[in-house]
N, C-alpha and C positions, 0 to 999 in steps of 0.2 A: 462841420459840413461844409464840404468846398466843391464844389460845381470838373469836371470834370475839363486840365486844360484843352487849349486849344491847341494845334500843328503848330501855331505864330508865337507860341511858346514856350517851345524847346526846342534843340536843333534836332535834326531828324534821324543822326545820332543813338539817342536816346528814346525814342518808337519802338525798339524791342522791350526800352524795357518799356516804358508807360503801356503797353498791349499787356502784359504779366500783373498790374492791378487794376483788378475792374470798380472795388469798394472806387464810391462818388465818396465814403468819409473819409478822404487817406487819415486823422488821424486818430481813426480805432482801427487802423487796419497799422500806422505804427506802432499801437503801443500792441500789435498781437503778441510780441513776447510776450506779452502779463497775462496774455488771459486763457483762461481757458473753457475746455470747451464742456464741463459741464461743471456745478459746485463745487465738485466731490472729488475734482478731483488738479492733478500740479495745473504750474502754470508751464505755457513752453520750455523757459527762462530753473523754470523748477528741474525739467523735466531731462535737459541737457547738462539739468546738472548731476540728480542721477547720477546716467551712464557713463559719465565724468568718476565719480566717483565710488559707482558700480568696476569699471574700468581701474582705476588705482588698487582696488581691495581683493577682485579675482588677481591683478598681474602681484601684487604682496603675497597670497597663497602661491599657488606660480612659483614665486622665487624662491619662498618656505618649504614645501615642495619638491622642486627640484634642488636645493641644499641638502636632504634629505629629512627635514622635522619629524619629529615621532609622534611628537602632540596634535591633537584636533588643533586646525586651529575657525576662530570665533566666526559665528555670522553677523548679521550685520538686520536692522528694520530699517527696511529701508524708505516705507512712512519719516519715520521719524528722523534717518537724516535728511528728506529732503522740513521735510519741516525748521530745524533748523541751521540748515544752510544757507539761509540767505542767500539763496541765487535769488530773489526779489529787485533786490535791490542793487545787484549789478549790470551792468552790462551787459548784453546777447554778447558785443562784440569781446567785451572779457572772457565768455562765460566759454564763447566759439578758443579765445588764444589760447583757456586754459587745457581745453578739451585736447587741440591740437599739440599744445604743452609732455601732457601728458602719453598720446598718442601714440607720439618720435619717442618717444622714455619703450616704451612700448614696448614698439618697435623691435629698439635696439634691445630688449633684453630677450623679446622671443629669439634674436637672429645671434645672439652667444650662445643657445645652447647647444652642449652635447644630449647627442644623438641617443644619453644612453639621462641622461637627463628629460630629454619629453616621454620616456615612458616609462619616469619613478609615479607610485602614487600616495595618496595622504592621507587627512583624512579636514575634511573642508564641510564648519556645517553642519557638520558631526552621520557626512557623510564622504564617501569614500569618491576621490579626484586624485585625476593625473594632469598633470603639468600638460597633457596636448587639447583633453580635456577640457580646462577652462586658458588656455591658446583659445578654444571656438568657441567656446558659450561667451566671450570676448566679443569679436566677432555677431558671432548672434543676433544675443544683449541690443550692443550696438543695435544692427539690423530692423529688432526689437520693433527699438523707440522712436528711430526712423520712418520707420512705417505708421507707427500709429500716429508720430506729429505730418506723416503726407496727409492721410486718409483727414483724424478724426481734425487737428486743428487746421486745417488745410495751407502748413505749409512746406514750403514749395522747396 
């Protein structure tokens, strides 16, 4: 436990950052990426790894369908993936860098599609899925988990 710093303990330009930290226990705040909002929920790190994994999987599905794959593409068990992800052994910075790299790759893939490819429909996880639908699902899935991080974990 630590008391809040006095204004003489930091440069004035950092006041806006310090104002964003209401915690008295700074160590607990710093460990937030490893915390859960309930005992049976994922850690912040697992959530970040989850939406990174899901983006990879959804993009792979879009790739396969865009290229004309006729076979049903497999689903995935998100809880099993999260448990096996090793996310809690990573730094939040490493996870963020990985996600940024995956997102750049996703953007490059979708920007390179022909108009016809966007309309192609295949089967993913035993359900019809278009390339367009998967692109929307990627963005919506990310937004869902970012909202969960803000509302349930208090991540800004």
